[in-house]
Structure formats: C-alpha cells, structure tokens
C-alpha positions, 0 to 999 in steps of 0.5 A, a space after each residue: 754289081 758284077 756277077 760271075 756266070 753260072 758254072 764259071 766256078 765249081 765248088 765242093 760242099 753241096 748238101 747230101 740228101 741225108 744232111 738236108 733231111 736232118 737240117 729240116 728236122 733240126 729246124 722243126 724241132 727248134 721251131 717247136 721249142 722257141 726260147 726268148 732272148 738270153 733264155 736259149 739254153 735248150 737251143 744252145 745245148 742242141 747246137 753244142 751237142 751236134 757240133 761235138 758229134 761232128 768233132 768240133 769244139 764249140 764254146 758257150 758264150 759267158 751268158 750261158 746261151 749262144 756259142 762260137 765254134 771255129 773250123 779249121 786252124 786259125 792263121 794270124 796272117 788271114 783273119 777268119 770269116 765269121 758266119 752269124 746266126 741269131 737263135 731267139 724267138 719272139 713272145 707271140 703265139 704260134 697260130 699255124 696248123 702244122 705238125 711242128 707248131 710251137 709247143 710253148 704258149 705265147 712263144 714262136 719263131 716268127 722271125 725265122 731265127 730257127 732257119 738262120 740257126 739251122 743254116 749256119 749249123 748246116 754250113 758248119 757241118 759241111 765246112 768241117 767235112 771239107 776241112 777234114 779233106 784239106 779243102 777249106 782255104 782258111 778258118 771259119 768261125 760259126 757264131 750263134 748269137 742270143 737275144 737279137 730281139 732284145 734291145 740293144 741286142 745280144 750282138 753288143 754282148 757277144 762283141 764284148 765277149 770277144 767273138 770277133 777276135 781273129 775275125 776279118 769279115 762277117 756275113 749273115 742272112 735274114 729270112 724275107 717272105 717277099 723273096 722266093 725260096 732258092 734266092 737271095 736279096 742283096 744290097 750294098 750300103 744300108 739294108 736295115 734302119 736304126 731302131 731305138 725305143 722311146 718312153 715318155 712320161 708327162 706329169 702335172 697337177 690334174 683336176 676336174 674336167 670342168 676347170 681345165 684352165 686350173 690344171 695341166 691338161 695332160 690328156 691334151 698334152 700327151 695327145 699333142 706330143 704324140 702328133 706334134 713331135 713327129 711333125 716337128 722332127 720332120 722340119 728339123 732333120 733332113 728328110 733323106 735320113 728317114 727319121 721316123 717316130 712311131 707310137 705304139 702305146 698311149 695311156 692317160 687317165 681313168 675317169 671321164 671327168 677327171 684330168 689325170 696327173 700322169 700320162 705315158 707314151 711309148 714308141 720307136 725311133 727308126 732312122 735310115 741314116 747312120 750320122 742322123 741316128 747318132 744325133 737322134 737322142 738330142 734332137 728327139 729330146 728337144 722336140 719332146 721338151 718343147 711341146 710338153 713345156 708349151 702345155 705346162 707338162 713336166 716331161 721325162 724321157 727315157 731314150 733307149 739306144 737300140 741298134 744302128 743301121 746295118 750297112 753292108 760293106 761293098 766288098 763283102 756284099 760282092 762276095 755274097 753275090 759271087 757265092 750265090 752266083 757260083 752255086 745257083 747262077 745270077 738269076 738266084 740274086 735280086 736287088 733288095 730295098 732298105 728296110 725300116 726294121 732293125 737288126 743287131 747284126 749292125 753292132 758287128 759291122 761297127 768293128 769288122 766289114 760284113 754284109 747281110 743278105 735277105 734269104 728268100 723263104 716264100 714258096 715260088 708262085 705264092 701270091 699272098 702277102 706275108 710278113 715277119 713277126 706274125 703268128 702264122 709265119 712259116 718258110 719254104 724249107 728249100 731256103 735251108 739248102 740255099 743258105 747252106 750253099 751260100 755260106 759254104 761258097 762264101 767261105 770257099 771263095 773268100 781268099 784274102 791273103 
C-alpha cells in the first residue's frame, strides 16, 4: 500500500489544547456512566447537547438512543463521508482503581466505545469549525450508533432507519490494546470475522444411570456434540475460511445417578470468509443433527445470525492510510491481522464501501499483555487526539467528484 511522505500535505483541523482537555473529560464522564445497548439515553443526551452548542442539528434515531449529525451542506452529486462510533458498554464490572471508574455496578466501557464516541464527537466539532471557515470540501455525517454489543448489532437497525441515505463511504476505528497510542493498524480486505450465536437443546427419555441402555444418555450425547461437531465441520468446510465453533456453556442433569431428559449447549460460530459465513447455518445444523441422531437425542437448534466479517474496501483503506500519513507520517501506521472478533460495522459495508482502522491505545513502552472485554481495560488517552486527526484528515482528503 502506498503512503505519502510526512509533510507532503498540510491540513488544517488539529486539536486545540482546550478542546483536547474537554474531550478527555467527556470520555471520562462516559466511562463513569456506561449504558448497555439500546439503553444509552444519557450518552445520547450528552452528545446531542454538545453538538447543539456547536451550532449543529443532531437527530436522535427512532429507537431513542444514538443519533446522526450532518456537517456542511449535502450535495446530491457528492455523497457524504460518514464517520461512525458505537456508544454502548458491556455488562461486566469495572475493576480499575482510577478516578473515572464506572459508577454503575456490573457495567463498564471495557471495549473502548467511550473512546470511539469521544473521537467522533471531537472530529465533528473540528469539522464544524472548518465548515464555518469554508474549508470543508463536502458534507460529513457523524453517526453515533447504539447496541453494537447486542447481536445482530444496532448497525442493522441504524441502516433500516436510513442513516446511510446520501452516504457514499463510511469509516470508523476500533480500540486495539496491542497497538501504541498515536498509531493505527490498517488492513485492506477482511479485518474481523463473522460472529453468530448458537443455542442447542437435546431431549430424550432419561432414567437410572444403572440402565443407560434403556435411555437416551443425554450427558454423553451433549458431550459428543460439543467435541464432535467442531471436528466434523473441520472436514466439511475449507480450512482457509477459518470456521470455528467454540462453546461457552454446557448444562445437563442435577443428580449423579439420574440420566437427565434435557441438556443445553451454547457457543459462538466465527468465520473469516464471507461466502462460508453465508452457508454456515445449513452446514452447522446438519452436523449437529447428525451427531445428535447417532446418540438417539432429539436436537433443537437456535442459530442466531450475528454479523458478517468487516471487509475493508481497498480505496477507503488507502484514504485512511493517506490521512494518517498526512497527519503523523508513515511510521504512525502498521499492518494489522484479521481478528476473530465480530463487529457490526460490517452491516454498513453491505451497502456502501468503507473501512475500519485499529486505533492504538497502548502506552508506548508498556509490555503487559492486555485485551478487550476485561474489567481492567483502559486506554492511553493520547489515542483520542490521534483518532480525531485521522477522521478530520480523511474528511479533508476525500475529494471524490
């Protein structure tokens, strides 16, 4: 992928010190008041109020949480660039010892959505000022989306509500604790995996453990489904597609000498490849039925569609690379691998081209291994300025005719 040399483009729109401090305070306030998917009323109100102070006209989405806000005058001949943030938190406790620790029990911004939200707000405030100065080349839409953590994701509802009307491209970032703050990771093509939820129940006549031959031994049956289904799929699906079934819960029985009549198993289905993801429900169903029938158990499968892979458009990925290079030089960019995590940003890419970058949030020099979705997750807040610079530069460089 080509990159411009640093300094080859001079762009306006850097953060002032007061705005930088305001955004850090805004992020910390969100972090202290996390809200789950489709319950982000306080977050939505805070965003709406700040955008209105900036002279903008945000519109709350039909569900009452999340909003869109257009900056500049839309031109029918030039579709808008959309900049998306997800605004919901996770149902886990915050175990950090910081002043901005979550004040809500068993709720935490453990995936960095507070950072995503703050950076898109910051970009909007900077771009609004550039628009007043006549320096914004075309209209930009800010999209603050609820319920990313809720399958199949709030993006599908947002698309149905018309958030992509007039949009030609869409960009976003996702926090990555493996990348240093001040940098981004980019990848053209698939950058996340598909993620679906799988719930299985097995039923059959139980009985005494002394006479398993007269029963459907559901404990053995559910154990065989758990071990054999992934093995069967490994021989029926191209290994390059990365189809993976991983279980998170198994439950059967209540007494040591009673074979139960009911068992449950649930987990996730992840896939790196979009065509294989489209075929996955039928293939997974068949494997489960085959193993269950072998053990004389009646199976019921609830296959919940989640999200397809995020497949970055090469042209929009190049735009992100050029934007970061213009701001911080080529050394602020690194390649990133495809993750098995799911992201509902993929639903937007079913309709318009776009790209997501990994936003570095690790303090440079920190060698500790950190991950998302943990109660001690935190970021180096210098990442906020880096993301604002990325978004504003992308808006200024996106000069499609």
